[in-house]
C-alpha positions in Angstrom: 16.3 43.4 8.8 17.0 41.6 5.2 17.2 38.5 6.6 14.0 38.7 8.8 12.4 39.8 5.6 13.9 37.0 3.7 12.9 34.3 6.4 9.4 35.6 7.0 8.8 35.8 3.1 10.3 32.0 3.0 7.9 30.8 5.7 5.2 32.6 4.2 5.8 30.6 1.1 6.2 27.3 2.5 3.2 27.4 4.6 1.4 28.6 1.3 2.6 25.6 -0.6 1.9 23.3 2.3 -1.7 24.8 2.7 -2.3 24.5 -1.0 -0.8 20.8 -1.4 -3.3 20.0 1.7 -6.1 21.2 -0.3 -5.5 19.5 -3.4 -4.9 16.2 -1.8 -7.4 13.6 -2.3 -7.7 11.3 0.8 -9.9 8.4 0.7 -10.6 6.8 4.0 -12.4 3.8 4.9 -13.0 0.6 2.9 -12.0 1.2 -0.7 -13.2 0.3 -3.9 -10.8 -0.3 -6.9 -13.4 1.5 -8.9 -12.7 5.0 -6.9 -9.0 4.5 -7.6 -9.7 3.7 -11.3 -12.3 6.0 -12.3 -11.0 9.4 -10.9 -8.1 11.4 -12.6 -7.1 12.4 -9.2 -5.7 8.8 -8.5 -3.7 8.7 -12.2 -1.0 7.6 -10.1 -2.7 4.1 -9.4 -3.4 3.3 -13.3 0.0 4.3 -14.2 2.1 2.6 -11.3 -0.1 -0.7 -12.5 1.1 -0.5 -16.0 4.8 0.8 -15.2 5.9 -2.4 -12.9 7.5 -5.4 -14.1 7.2 -8.0 -11.5 9.7 -10.9 -11.0 8.5 -13.9 -12.8 10.0 -16.5 -10.4 8.3 -14.6 -7.4 5.4 -14.1 -9.0 5.2 -18.0 -9.9 5.5 -18.8 -6.3 2.9 -16.4 -5.4 0.4 -18.0 -8.0 1.0 -21.6 -6.8 0.2 -20.2 -3.4 -2.7 -17.8 -4.3 -5.5 -19.8 -2.7 -3.9 -20.1 0.5 -3.7 -16.3 1.9 -5.7 -13.0 1.8 -4.4 -9.5 2.1 -5.3 -6.4 4.0 -4.1 -3.4 2.5 -4.1 -0.1 4.1 -2.9 3.0 2.1 -2.8 6.6 2.1 -4.0 8.3 -1.3 -1.9 11.2 -0.1 1.3 9.1 1.0 4.0 9.0 -1.8 5.0 5.3 -0.6 1.4 4.1 -0.9 1.3 5.4 -4.1 4.2 3.7 -5.3 3.7 0.4 -3.7 0.3 -0.2 -3.9 -0.2 -0.1 -7.3 2.6 -2.9 -7.6 0.9 -5.4 -5.0 -2.2 -5.0 -7.3 -0.4 -5.7 -10.4 1.1 -9.0 -8.6 -2.2 -10.1 -7.4 -3.6 -9.7 -10.6 -0.8 -11.4 -12.3 -1.0 -14.4 -10.0 -4.5 -15.0 -11.0 -5.9 -13.7 -7.3 -9.5 -12.4 -7.2 -10.0 -8.9 -6.3 -12.1 -10.5 -3.3 -8.6 -11.8 -1.9 -7.4 -8.1 -0.9 -9.3 -6.0 1.4 -8.3 -2.4 0.9 -8.7 0.8 3.7 -7.8 4.3 2.7 -6.1 5.8 6.1 -6.1 9.5 6.5 -2.9 11.3 7.6 -3.5 10.2 11.4 -3.7 6.8 10.2 -7.5 6.2 10.9 -8.6 3.8 8.5 -12.0 3.2 9.6 -11.3 -0.6 9.4 -13.7 -2.5 11.5 -10.6 -4.0 13.3 -7.3 -2.6 14.9 -4.7 -3.4 12.6 -2.2 -1.6 14.7 -0.9 0.5 11.7 1.9 2.7 12.4 2.8 3.6 8.8 1.3 3.5 5.2 1.2 1.6 3.5 0.8 -1.3 5.5 -0.1 -4.8 3.7 -0.9 -7.4 6.1 -0.8 -10.9 4.8 -3.8 -13.2 6.3 -3.9 -17.1 6.2 -6.9 -18.6 7.6 -8.0 -15.4 9.2 -4.3 -15.0 11.3 -2.0 -12.6 10.4 1.2 -14.3 9.2 3.4 -11.4 8.1 3.1 -7.8 7.0 5.1 -5.4 4.5 5.1 -2.0 6.1 6.0 1.6 4.5 8.7 0.0 2.3 10.0 -3.2 1.0 13.2 -5.1 1.5 13.4 -6.1 -2.0 10.2 -5.9 -4.0 6.5 -6.5 -3.3 6.4 -9.9 -4.7 9.8 -11.1 -3.1 8.8 -9.8 0.3 5.3 -11.3 -0.2 7.0 -14.9 -1.3 9.1 -14.6 1.9 5.9 -14.3 4.0 4.3 -17.3 2.3 7.5 -19.5 2.1 7.8 -18.7 5.8 4.6 -19.5 6.8 4.6 -22.8 4.5 8.0 -23.8 6.5 6.1 -23.4 9.9 3.1 -25.4 9.0 5.3 -28.3 8.0 7.4 -27.9 11.1 10.9 -26.9 9.3 12.8 -24.4 10.8 
């Protein structure tokens, strides 16, 4: 009897906490303006993440030297821990590389991964950062990084450059 009471009580607490968390999560969906992330205290994680991150200078310099050759489509979940960690890092890398905000298109996705994007980017996880060159996808970073945001982005750009030059 005690065990059933404990299990029932634990289950109720779990669902109450889950429900509370779902109600307080601020989910942004559709095309995002960075002002939405910087002007609302619910997204303090963005400001904090940008300020804390220190990207690798060598990778940053490579990205900077190629900044006019690519665009990024970022699909993030403002409710998702990985998005909250990686998107501020990507943003800081892009800013330090001298890329204008117009070089990055940002969409917020809900828990069902519906971003309201005008085209289907075949998103399976958030965050997904799609690197585009001349309107075509040349690579993507999905949900996690191998090394760092800037290292993974530099690898995508380097691979594309080698392919363009005919190197293997």
